[in-house]
C-alpha positions as CSV (number, residue, x, y, z in Angstrom):
1,M,0.0,0.0,0.0
2,R,1.3,3.4,-1.0
3,F,-0.3,5.4,1.8
4,V,-1.4,5.2,5.4
5,L,-4.3,7.0,6.9
6,V,-3.7,7.8,10.5
7,L,-6.5,8.4,13.0
8,V,-5.7,10.0,16.4
9,A,-8.1,10.9,19.2
10,P,-7.3,13.4,21.9
11,R,-6.0,11.5,24.9
12,D,-8.4,11.1,27.8
13,K,-11.1,13.2,26.1
14,F,-12.5,11.0,23.3
15,L,-12.1,7.3,22.5
16,L,-11.2,6.1,19.1
17,S,-13.5,3.0,18.8
18,P,-12.9,-0.1,16.7
19,V,-16.4,0.5,15.1
20,M,-15.3,4.0,14.0
21,V,-12.0,2.7,12.6
22,Q,-13.8,-0.1,10.7
23,R,-16.3,2.3,9.2
24,V,-13.4,4.4,7.8
25,R,-11.6,1.4,6.6
26,V,-14.6,0.2,4.6
27,A,-15.3,3.6,3.1
28,I,-11.7,4.0,1.8
29,A,-11.3,0.4,0.8
30,G,-8.3,0.2,3.1
31,G,-6.3,-2.7,4.5
32,E,-6.4,-4.2,7.9
33,P,-6.1,-1.5,10.6
34,I,-3.1,-1.4,12.9
35,W,-3.6,-0.1,16.4
36,L,-0.8,2.2,17.5
37,A,-2.3,3.0,20.9
38,R,-5.5,1.5,22.3
39,D,-8.5,3.9,22.1
40,E,-6.2,6.6,20.9
41,A,-4.5,6.0,17.5
42,A,-4.8,3.6,14.6
43,E,-3.6,3.5,11.0
44,I,-5.2,2.1,7.9
45,P,-3.1,1.2,4.8
46,C,-4.6,2.4,1.5
47,M,-3.6,2.6,-2.2
48,V,-4.7,6.3,-2.8
49,E,-5.2,9.3,-0.6
50,P,-8.9,9.3,0.4
51,P,-10.9,12.5,0.1
52,G,-11.1,14.5,3.3
53,E,-14.8,14.9,2.9
54,L,-15.2,11.1,2.9
55,I,-13.2,10.7,6.0
56,G,-15.1,13.6,7.7
57,A,-18.4,12.0,6.9
58,C,-17.3,8.7,8.4
59,L,-16.1,10.4,11.6
60,D,-19.4,12.3,11.8
61,G,-18.0,15.3,13.6
62,A,-16.0,13.4,16.2
63,P,-12.9,15.2,17.5
64,I,-10.5,12.9,15.6
65,D,-7.5,14.0,13.6
66,A,-7.1,12.2,10.3
67,F,-4.1,12.6,8.0
68,C,-2.7,10.6,5.2
69,V,1.0,10.0,4.8
70,R,3.1,8.0,2.4
71,S,4.0,4.6,3.7
72,R,7.6,4.8,2.7
73,G,10.1,7.0,4.6
74,R,7.6,7.8,7.4
75,R,10.1,8.0,10.2
76,K,12.0,11.2,10.0
77,A,15.6,11.9,10.7
78,V,15.1,15.6,11.6
79,L,12.6,17.4,13.7
80,V,12.3,21.2,13.6
81,A,9.7,22.5,16.0
82,D,8.3,25.9,16.7
83,M,8.2,26.8,20.4
84,D,5.3,29.2,21.4
85,S,1.9,27.5,21.2
86,T,3.5,24.4,19.9
87,I,6.1,22.9,22.2
88,V,5.0,25.2,25.1
89,A,1.3,26.0,25.7
90,A,1.6,29.8,25.7
91,E,3.1,32.7,23.7
92,T,6.1,33.6,25.9
93,L,6.3,37.2,24.7
94,D,2.6,37.7,25.6
95,E,3.3,36.4,29.1
96,V,6.3,38.8,29.5
97,A,3.9,41.6,28.5
98,V,1.6,40.5,31.2
99,E,4.4,41.1,33.7
100,A,4.7,44.6,32.2
101,G,0.9,45.2,32.6
102,I,0.2,45.4,28.9
103,G,-0.6,41.8,28.2
104,E,-3.7,42.3,26.0
105,R,-2.1,45.1,24.0
106,V,0.8,42.9,23.0
107,A,-1.3,39.8,22.6
108,A,-3.4,41.7,20.0
109,I,-0.3,42.4,17.9
110,T,0.8,38.8,18.3
111,R,-2.5,37.5,17.0
112,R,-2.3,39.7,13.9
113,S,1.3,38.6,13.3
114,M,0.6,34.9,13.7
115,A,-2.4,35.2,11.4
116,G,-0.1,36.7,8.7
117,E,-1.9,40.1,8.8
118,I,1.3,42.1,9.5
119,D,5.0,41.6,9.0
120,F,6.5,39.3,11.7
121,A,9.8,41.2,12.2
122,D,8.1,44.6,12.4
123,A,5.5,43.2,14.8
124,L,8.3,41.7,17.0
125,R,10.2,45.0,17.2
126,E,7.0,46.8,18.1
127,R,6.1,44.4,20.9
128,V,9.6,44.4,22.3
129,A,9.6,48.2,22.4
130,L,6.5,48.1,24.5
131,I,8.3,46.2,27.3
132,D,11.2,48.6,27.5
133,G,12.5,48.9,31.0
134,L,11.0,45.7,32.3
135,D,13.1,44.1,35.1
136,L,14.9,40.9,34.0
137,T,13.4,39.0,37.0
138,A,10.1,39.1,35.0
139,L,11.6,36.6,32.5
140,E,12.3,34.1,35.3
141,R,8.7,34.5,36.6
142,V,7.4,33.7,33.1
143,W,9.7,30.7,32.8
144,R,8.5,29.3,36.2
145,R,4.9,29.2,34.9
146,T,5.6,28.0,31.4
147,V,3.8,24.7,30.7
148,F,4.9,22.2,28.1
149,T,2.4,21.0,25.6
150,P,1.3,17.4,26.3
151,G,3.4,15.0,24.3
152,A,6.3,17.4,23.8
153,R,8.7,15.4,26.0
154,E,7.7,12.1,24.3
155,L,8.1,13.5,20.8
156,V,11.6,14.8,21.4
157,A,12.8,11.8,23.4
158,T,11.4,9.2,21.0
159,M,12.8,10.8,17.9
160,R,16.2,11.3,19.5
161,A,16.2,7.7,20.7
162,H,15.8,6.6,17.1
163,G,18.6,8.8,15.7
164,A,16.8,12.0,14.7
165,M,18.3,15.4,15.1
166,T,16.0,17.8,16.9
167,A,15.9,21.6,16.7
168,L,13.8,24.1,18.6
169,V,13.4,27.2,16.3
170,S,11.4,30.2,17.5
171,G,10.5,33.7,16.6
172,G,10.6,34.1,20.4
173,F,13.6,34.5,22.6
174,T,16.7,32.6,23.5
175,Y,16.1,33.1,27.2
176,F,13.2,30.6,26.8
177,T,14.4,28.3,24.0
178,E,17.6,27.7,26.0
179,R,15.6,26.5,29.0
180,V,13.1,24.5,26.9
181,A,15.8,22.8,24.9
182,A,17.7,21.8,28.0
183,E,14.6,20.5,29.8
184,L,13.3,18.5,26.8
185,G,16.6,17.4,25.2
186,F,16.6,19.3,21.9
187,D,19.9,19.1,20.2
188,V,19.8,22.7,18.9
189,H,17.9,25.8,19.7
190,R,17.6,29.1,17.7
191,A,15.6,32.2,18.5
192,N,15.8,36.0,18.8
193,R,17.8,37.7,21.6
194,L,16.4,40.3,23.9
195,L,18.8,43.1,24.7
196,D,19.2,44.4,28.2
197,D,21.5,46.7,30.3
198,G,22.2,44.1,32.9
199,S,19.1,44.6,35.0
200,R,16.4,45.7,32.6
201,L,15.2,45.2,29.1
202,T,16.2,48.0,26.6
203,G,13.2,47.5,24.3
204,K,15.4,46.2,21.6
205,V,15.9,42.9,19.9
206,A,19.2,41.8,18.4
207,E,19.3,42.0,14.6
208,P,18.6,40.3,12.2
209,V,15.2,39.1,13.5
210,L,14.7,35.3,13.2
211,D,11.6,35.2,10.9
212,R,9.8,32.8,8.6
213,D,12.7,32.8,6.1
214,S,15.1,32.1,8.9
215,K,13.1,29.1,10.1
216,R,13.0,27.7,6.5
217,A,16.8,28.2,6.3
218,I,17.4,26.4,9.6
219,L,15.3,23.5,8.4
220,H,17.6,23.2,5.4
221,E,20.6,23.5,7.6
222,M,19.5,20.8,10.0
223,A,18.8,18.4,7.1
224,A,22.2,19.1,5.6
225,K,23.9,18.5,9.0
226,R,22.1,15.2,9.4
227,G,23.0,14.3,5.9
228,V,19.5,13.7,4.6
229,R,17.1,15.3,2.1
230,L,14.3,17.5,3.1
231,G,11.9,14.6,2.6
232,A,13.4,13.0,5.7
233,A,12.6,16.1,7.9
234,M,9.5,16.9,10.0
235,A,8.5,20.4,10.9
236,V,5.7,21.5,13.2
237,G,4.3,24.9,14.0
238,D,1.1,27.0,14.4
239,G,1.7,30.5,13.0
240,A,2.2,32.2,9.7
241,N,5.9,32.5,10.3
242,D,6.0,28.7,10.2
243,L,4.5,28.2,6.8
244,A,7.7,28.2,4.8
245,M,9.4,25.5,6.9
246,L,6.1,23.4,6.9
247,A,6.0,23.6,3.1
248,D,9.6,22.5,2.6
249,A,9.6,19.6,5.1
250,G,8.9,16.1,4.0
251,M,6.3,16.0,6.8
252,G,5.1,19.5,7.7
253,I,2.3,19.5,10.4
254,A,0.2,22.4,11.5
255,F,-0.5,22.0,15.2
256,H,-3.6,23.6,16.6
257,A,-2.8,26.3,14.1
258,K,-4.0,29.7,13.0
259,P,-6.6,29.7,10.2
260,I,-4.1,30.8,7.5
261,V,-1.9,27.8,8.4
262,T,-4.6,25.2,8.6
263,A,-5.8,26.4,5.2
264,L,-2.5,25.9,3.6
265,A,-0.9,22.9,5.5
266,K,-1.5,19.5,4.0
267,L,-1.2,17.8,7.4
268,R,-2.8,19.2,10.6
269,V,-3.5,18.2,14.2
270,D,-6.5,20.0,15.5
271,H,-7.6,17.8,18.4
272,A,-4.8,15.6,19.7
273,D,-1.6,16.4,21.4
274,L,2.0,16.2,20.1
275,R,2.0,12.4,20.4
276,A,0.1,12.6,17.1
277,L,3.4,13.4,15.4
278,L,4.9,10.1,16.5
279,F,1.8,8.2,15.3
280,A,2.1,10.0,12.0
281,Q,5.6,8.4,11.7
282,G,4.2,4.9,12.6
283,Y,5.6,4.7,16.1
284,P,3.3,2.7,18.4
285,A,2.9,4.0,21.9
286,S,4.9,1.0,23.2
287,M,8.0,2.6,21.6
288,F,7.6,6.0,23.1
289,R,10.3,7.4,25.3
290,G,10.2,10.2,27.8
């Protein structure tokens, strides 16, 4: 079979039933289903990519993620992951702005930037200027309340255990990517650098700004370092500045993404957590690490 249709339910919120999987299998004339995790994930081999409308009709509105991938070369040798609202649950710059008492003002700019309505680099400079003078201890307070997205630790640990190179690439800041990378085990982290005078932020970010083109370039760099083609790379993100790297990766996945990203990304996870990226590669839960 040339393709595999992967079905994933959100853990502990909805059960993927054998009846539902069988209904999809019959509709797409697929092969025998393989369960990757009981009640959570299954895959169905198929000869052609089934229409999304057909799968949607079979699922009847259930919160199940369904995506079709090629059966060959599923397990990727490179992972490039966005940080904010992907590997961690929040937008860290917005959380820093909360410390400065202007959380909603900055969050409104973030939303427009992530939706692709305004230039990312200009929006970043504007938001950083608004937190000029903020005490550096605020960054530590934000870090202490930062929460990892469910499945993030398993995603990184499992892919590394099977030889993949993992990179955390963010339009956010090195203060946070350094800590996230150390905690989760990413091999590489890249982000923007906030400038300070030793005690307070100066309202400036080091140039050049790491933007969508930078993320795409880093994806290419990581694949070259690992000695593989882009087809052997996976990228995941949620915002407009992730679109270029998602398009170039062999498996680019929009994760709980903004509308502009879900409209353009071929593969998307709207309901499940980051474990879905491992199921997409054919890893059963029994092989997960972390």
